[in-house]
C-alpha positions as CSV (number, residue, x, y, z in Angstrom):
1,X,148.5,53.8,226.2
2,X,149.4,50.5,227.4
3,X,151.1,47.8,225.0
4,X,152.6,44.4,225.7
5,X,156.0,43.5,225.6
6,X,156.3,40.7,223.1
7,X,159.2,37.7,222.2
8,X,160.9,38.7,218.9
9,X,163.4,36.5,218.0
10,X,165.8,36.4,221.1
11,X,164.9,40.0,221.5
12,X,161.7,42.2,223.0
13,X,159.5,44.4,221.5
14,X,156.4,46.0,221.4
15,X,153.5,46.9,218.2
16,X,153.2,50.3,217.9
17,X,149.6,51.2,218.2
18,X,148.1,52.7,214.3
19,X,147.0,55.6,215.8
20,X,150.5,56.4,217.5
21,X,152.1,55.4,214.1
22,X,149.8,57.8,211.9
23,X,150.2,60.4,214.4
24,X,154.2,60.4,214.4
25,X,153.8,59.8,210.6
26,X,155.9,56.4,211.1
27,X,156.6,53.7,208.5
28,X,158.9,50.6,208.3
29,X,162.4,51.7,208.4
30,X,161.7,54.7,210.4
31,X,164.1,55.4,213.0
32,X,163.5,56.3,216.5
33,X,165.6,57.0,219.8
34,X,165.0,55.1,222.9
35,X,166.2,56.8,226.2
36,X,165.7,55.6,229.7
37,X,164.6,58.2,232.5
38,X,164.6,56.4,235.7
39,X,162.1,54.0,235.4
40,X,160.1,55.3,232.3
41,X,161.2,55.0,228.5
42,X,160.9,58.1,226.5
43,X,160.5,57.3,222.7
44,X,161.3,60.1,220.0
45,X,161.6,60.3,216.3
46,X,165.3,60.1,214.9
47,X,166.4,63.1,212.9
48,X,168.6,61.6,210.3
49,X,169.8,64.8,208.8
50,X,170.8,65.9,212.6
51,X,172.2,62.5,212.7
52,X,174.5,62.9,209.8
53,X,175.4,66.4,210.6
54,X,176.5,65.5,214.4
55,X,178.4,62.6,213.2
56,X,180.6,64.9,210.7
57,X,181.1,67.3,213.3
58,X,182.7,65.1,215.9
59,X,184.6,63.5,213.1
60,X,185.8,67.0,211.9
61,X,186.5,68.1,215.6
62,X,188.8,65.0,216.2
63,X,190.8,65.3,212.9
64,X,191.3,69.0,213.3
65,X,191.9,69.2,217.1
66,X,194.8,71.1,217.0
67,X,194.1,73.5,214.1
68,X,191.1,74.5,216.1
69,X,193.0,74.7,219.2
70,X,195.3,77.4,217.6
71,X,192.8,79.1,215.8
72,X,191.0,79.6,218.9
73,X,194.5,81.6,220.7
């Protein structure tokens, strides 16, 4: 699928075709992840619940680093 890169304010963007929006069940405000792989751009749906869990885990790991080390012994 080919789309045109557009000027959107001071940024660049693309308009997602309706068939892709429907297939991925996207709506205004949906979050997606962009990842560069070589000279390709990969787009993935973002899982908000996983992102929340991941952030909480990282914070817990940092806050309780010494306790976790002691428990691991």
